C-alpha positions in Angstrom: -2.7 14.2 21.4 -4.9 11.5 22.7 -3.5 8.6 24.1 -4.2 5.7 21.4 -5.5 2.3 23.2 -6.1 0.3 20.2 -2.1 -1.4 20.6 -1.6 -3.2 23.7 2.4 -4.0 25.6 2.7 -7.5 23.4 1.9 -4.7 19.9 4.0 -2.5 21.0 7.2 -5.1 22.1 6.6 -5.9 18.1 7.0 -2.4 17.3 10.0 -2.0 19.0 11.2 -4.9 17.6 10.2 -3.6 13.9 12.2 -0.3 14.8 15.1 -2.6 15.3 14.9 -4.3 12.0 14.4 -1.3 9.8 17.1 0.4 11.5 19.6 -2.7 11.2 18.1 -4.0 8.0 17.1 -1.4 5.6 17.3 2.7 6.5 21.6 1.8 5.9 20.8 0.9 2.3 17.8 2.1 1.2 19.1 5.6 -0.5 20.9 2.6 -2.4 18.0 0.6 -3.0 16.6 4.3 -4.5 19.6 4.7 -6.6 19.1 1.1 -7.9 15.6 1.5 -8.6 14.8 -1.9 -6.9 15.3 -3.6 -2.9 16.8 -7.2 -3.4 15.5 -10.3 -3.0 17.2 -11.0 0.5 15.1 -8.4 2.7 12.0 -10.6 1.5 13.7 -13.7 3.2 15.3 -11.6 6.4 11.7 -10.2 6.9 10.1 -13.4 6.4 12.5 -14.4 9.5 11.9 -11.8 11.2 8.0 -12.8 11.7 7.3 -9.4 9.6 5.1 -10.7 6.6 1.4 -11.9 7.1 1.4 -11.5 10.6 -2.2 -12.3 10.6 -2.3 -15.1 8.5 -3.3 -18.5 10.3 -0.8 -20.8 11.8 -2.3 -23.3 9.4 -1.2 -21.4 6.5 2.4 -20.9 8.0 1.0 -17.3 9.6 1.5 -16.0 13.1 -2.4 -15.9 13.5 -2.3 -12.8 15.3 -4.0 -9.9 14.9 -4.1 -7.2 12.5 -2.8 -4.8 14.3 0.7 -6.2 14.0 0.4 -5.9 10.5 -0.2 -2.1 10.8 2.3 -1.4 13.1 4.5 -2.4 10.1 3.2 -0.2 7.4 3.8 2.4 10.1 7.0 2.2 10.9 8.0 2.1 7.9 6.5 4.7 7.4 7.8 7.0 10.0 11.6 5.7 9.3 11.0 7.4 5.3 11.0 3.9 3.8 9.1 3.0 0.3 11.7 0.3 -1.1 10.0 -3.0 0.3 6.4 -3.4 -1.2 5.7 -5.6 2.0 1.9 -3.2 1.7 1.0 -5.1 -1.4 2.5 -8.2 -0.6 0.4 -8.6 3.0 -2.6 -6.1 2.8 -3.6 -6.9 -1.0 -2.2 -9.9 -2.2 -2.3 -12.2 0.5 -5.9 -11.1 1.8 -7.0 -12.0 -2.0 -5.7 -15.5 -1.7 -6.6 -16.1 1.7 -10.6 -14.7 2.0 -11.4 -16.3 -1.4 -8.4 -19.1 -2.4 -9.7 -22.8 -2.4 -7.4 -24.2 0.8 -4.8 -26.5 -2.0 -4.4 -22.5 -2.7 -4.1 -21.2 0.3 -2.1 -24.0 1.6 0.6 -24.1 -1.6 0.9 -20.2 -1.1 0.6 -18.3 1.7 3.3 -20.4 3.9 5.9 -19.5 0.7 4.8 -15.9 1.0 4.6 -16.0 4.8 8.2 -16.8 4.9 8.9 -14.1 1.6 10.2 -16.9 -0.4 7.5 -15.8 -3.0 6.9 -12.3 -3.7 3.3 -11.0 -4.4 2.0 -8.3 -7.1 -1.3 -7.2 -7.6 -2.6 -6.8 -11.4 -5.4 -4.4 -11.6 -4.0 -1.2 -13.1 -4.3 -0.5 -17.5 -3.1 1.9 -19.4 -6.2 3.0 -20.5 -8.3 2.2 -17.8 -6.8 3.2 -14.3 -9.1 3.4 -11.6 -12.1 1.7 -13.6 -11.7 -1.4 -13.2 -14.7 -2.8 -15.1 -13.1 -1.5 -18.4 -10.1 -3.4 -18.2 -8.8 -5.1 -21.5 -6.6 -8.3 -19.9 -9.1 -11.2 -21.5 -9.3 -15.0 -20.5 -10.6 -17.4 -22.6 -11.7 -20.6 -21.6 -10.1 -23.2 -23.5 -10.8 -26.8 -21.9 -9.2 -27.2 -18.1 -7.3 -24.0 -18.5 -7.7 -20.4 -19.5 -5.8 -18.4 -22.0 -4.6 -14.4 -20.7 -3.7 -12.3 -22.9 -3.0 -8.4 -21.6 -1.3 -5.9 -20.3 -0.8 -4.2 -17.0 0.9 -1.2 -15.3 1.8 0.7 -12.5 2.5 -2.7 -10.8 4.5 -2.9 -7.2 6.9 -5.4 -7.0 6.4 -5.8 -10.3 10.3 -6.8 -10.9 10.7 -9.3 -8.0 7.0 -10.9 -8.0 7.2 -14.3 -8.2 2.6 -14.7 -8.3 0.6 -12.2 -9.4 -2.9 -11.6 -8.2 -4.8 -10.8 -11.8 -7.7 -9.1 -12.9 -9.2 -10.7 -16.3 -12.2 -9.7 -18.7 -14.0 -13.6 -18.8 -16.9 -12.1 -20.5 -16.0 -8.4 -22.4 -19.4 -7.8 -23.0 -20.9 -8.0 -19.5 -18.4 -4.7 -17.7 -18.2 -5.4 -14.2 -20.3 -9.0 -14.3 -17.5 -10.0 -16.5 -14.3 -10.1 -14.0 -12.3 -12.8 -12.7 -9.0 -12.8 -10.7 -6.6 -16.1 -11.6 -3.7 -16.5 -9.3 -0.7 -16.5 -12.3 2.8 -17.8 -11.8 5.5 -15.4 -12.8 7.2 -18.7 -14.5 4.1 -19.5 -17.2 5.5 -19.2 -20.6 4.2 -16.0 -22.3 4.7 -13.9 -19.2 7.0 -11.0 -19.8 7.7 -8.2 -17.7 8.2 -4.7 -18.9 10.3 -2.0 -18.0 10.9 -0.8 -14.4 9.2 2.6 -14.9 11.1 5.5 -13.5 8.9 7.6 -10.9 8.5 11.4 -9.3 9.0 9.5 -5.8 9.0 5.9 -4.2 12.2 5.3 -6.4 13.5 2.4 -4.6 9.8 0.3 -5.0 10.0 -1.7 -8.2 6.9 -0.5 -10.0 7.1 -2.0 -13.8 4.4 -2.9 -16.5 3.9 -6.5 -17.0 3.1 -8.2 -20.2 0.6 -11.7 -21.3 0.9 -13.2 -24.2 -1.7 -16.2 -24.2 -0.2 -17.2 -20.9 -2.1 -20.7 -20.4 -2.8 -21.7 -16.3 -5.1 -24.1 -14.9 -8.7 -23.7 -14.4 -7.8 -24.4 -10.7 -5.7 -20.7 -10.7 -9.1 -18.6 -10.5 -10.0 -16.8 -7.7 -14.2 -17.3 -6.4 -16.3 -18.1 -9.4 -16.3 -16.6 -13.1 -17.2 -13.2 -13.7 -17.5 -12.8 -10.0 -14.0 -10.8 -9.9 -15.5 -7.5 -9.3 -17.8 -8.2 -6.3 -14.3 -9.7 -4.6 -12.5 -6.2 -5.8 -14.8 -4.3 -3.6 -14.8 -6.6 -0.6 -11.3 -5.9 -0.2 -10.9 -2.0 -1.6 -11.4 -0.3 2.3 -8.7 -2.3 3.3 -6.1 -1.2 1.2 -7.3 2.3 1.1 -7.5 2.6 5.0 -3.9 0.4 4.4 -3.4 3.9 2.7 -4.5 6.3 4.9 -2.4 4.5 7.7 0.0 4.6 6.2 -0.2 8.8 5.4 -0.7 9.3 8.7 2.1 7.6 10.4 4.4 10.1 7.6 2.6 13.5 8.7 3.5 12.6 12.1 7.0 11.4 11.1 7.3 14.7 9.1 6.2 17.0 12.0 8.5 16.1 14.2 11.3 16.3 12.1 10.2 19.6 11.4 9.7 20.8 14.8 13.0 19.4 15.9 14.6 21.3 13.0 12.9 25.2 13.4 14.7 24.8 17.2 17.6 24.1 15.8 18.0 26.4 12.9 18.9 30.2 13.8 17.7 33.3 12.2 17.9 37.0 12.9 19.1 35.6 16.4 16.6 33.4 17.1 15.7 30.2 16.7 12.6 29.4 13.3 10.8 28.0 16.5 10.5 31.7 17.8 8.5 33.1 14.9 5.2 33.1 15.7 4.4 32.3 12.0 6.5 29.3 13.0 4.5 28.6 15.8 0.9 29.4 14.3 1.6 27.1 11.0 2.8 24.2 13.0 -0.2 24.6 15.7 -2.6 24.1 13.1 -0.7 21.0 11.1 -0.9 19.5 14.3 -4.8 20.3 15.2 -5.5 18.7 11.2 -2.7 15.8 11.9 -4.4 14.6 15.0 -8.0 14.7 13.3 -6.9 12.9 10.6 -5.1 10.4 13.0 -8.0 10.3 15.6 -10.5 9.3 12.5 -7.8 6.6 11.1 -7.7 4.8 14.8 -11.5 4.9 14.1 -11.6 3.3 10.8 -8.9 0.7 12.7 -10.9 -0.3 15.4 -14.4 -0.6 12.7 -11.6 -2.7 10.8 -11.0 -5.1 13.4 -14.7 -5.7 14.5 -15.2 -6.2 10.3 -17.2 -2.9 10.2 -15.6 -0.9 8.3 -17.7 0.1 5.3 -15.8 2.2 1.8 -17.9 4.8 2.3 -15.8 5.6 5.5 -12.6 3.8 3.9 -13.2 6.6 1.2 -12.8 9.2 3.2 -9.9 8.3 5.2 -8.0 8.2 2.2 -9.2 11.3 0.8 -9.0 13.5 4.1 -5.6 12.2 4.5 -4.3 11.7 1.1 -4.9 15.8 0.9 -3.2 16.3 4.5 -0.1 14.2 3.4 0.7 16.5 0.7 -0.6 19.3 2.3 2.2 18.7 5.7 5.2 17.3 3.5 4.7 20.6 1.8 4.2 23.4 4.2 6.9 21.4 6.2 9.4 21.3 3.5 9.1 25.4 3.5 10.9 25.4 6.8 14.2 23.8 6.1 14.5 26.3 3.0 17.0 25.2 0.4 18.1 22.0 2.4 14.3 20.9 2.2 15.5 20.5 -1.8 18.2 18.7 -1.3 17.5 14.7 -1.7 20.1 13.7 1.5 17.6 15.5 3.8 14.0 12.8 4.5 11.8 15.6 4.0 12.9 16.1 0.2 12.1 12.6 0.1 9.1 12.5 1.5 8.3 15.4 -0.3 8.4 13.4 -3.7 7.1 10.2 -2.3 4.1 12.2 -1.4 2.3 12.9 -4.3 1.1 9.1 -5.3 -0.8 9.3 -2.6 -3.5 11.3 -4.2 -3.6 8.9 -6.9 -2.2 5.2 -5.6 -5.6 2.9 -4.7 -7.6 5.0 -6.2 -7.3 8.8 -7.1 -9.1 11.3 -4.4 -11.8 12.3 -7.1 -12.7 8.7 -7.2 -12.6 8.9 -3.6 -15.0 11.8 -3.6 -17.3 10.1 -6.3 -18.0 7.0 -4.5 -18.9 9.3 -1.0 -20.8 11.8 -2.9 -22.6 8.6 -4.9 -23.6 7.5 -0.7 -25.1 11.3 -0.1 -27.9 10.5 -2.6 -27.9 7.0 -2.5 -28.7 6.9 1.4 -32.1 9.0 0.5 -33.5 6.6 -2.0 
């Protein structure tokens, strides 16, 4: 496989510390967290103390001011270890970037240092029961009353929903204007009228709390708005490429980890007086998967390079998510087959990886939406 030249020695030193943190503070407890359906708050404080949250947040707002490759290292190492519980990616890659990019200096100075330390946990409130990926048709309303907005509505499938202290929330401030009537707000979880609904039971990602959230006449000051009134949809579109790249990075790391587990297993598992790795079918199948994984990794790393110089566009990010999401599901499914009955046992990482893989083709925009974005771009360029 090609040598990865993205990461410097300093990044690899950080990677080693992340790996050690995961091995000592997360892996021994993750199965219990899967049983509980939630992680303890203190893991966020420990991660903050280790400098794992908001690595790329500028020093003036409490971060390390490092480049974003450090954040990608964290995503990769959690994925390789099969860790899905702590919703660090939502916090780091989705919530904080909105506040950093579009918040006022006052908003950034208030929220970001506490999010970097793990004292404050963030959630992103976009999806609604009827809207799914169609953000222009959300129904959560924000109505101006003097110096405040009154917010009413419902969100669903919200990661960190039970733990969050702050939500970057998409609302409609002009219901008749479609995408031109969307506004974003910072909403504190302690506001009167905010209610957490059920912790939803999922097929996979069992340690990551995912919830319904309700807003019943929640009053927030107008200064809680991110950006301008009715300008929220444009802000969402600007950050979607990063969110989709984040998912592609995670899928690439899971694919590589699953292949490593499988290669080790078939090299040791005996059948008919030889190991599974001696069979031509095993070698050919794993050769195909390894080749596709290599192609995916090269493309993802190229997208990371573009992201680092601010040239990653939404089409490339959509293609990365489409390819890696599909490959993620394929590799986990076909590798599980080599484990036989043991692959269906929850105690084996491959079983948990199988359950966790299905959401990748849905979350952050379904693969059908990715195809729509890519397909439409082919004809838009001809006009």
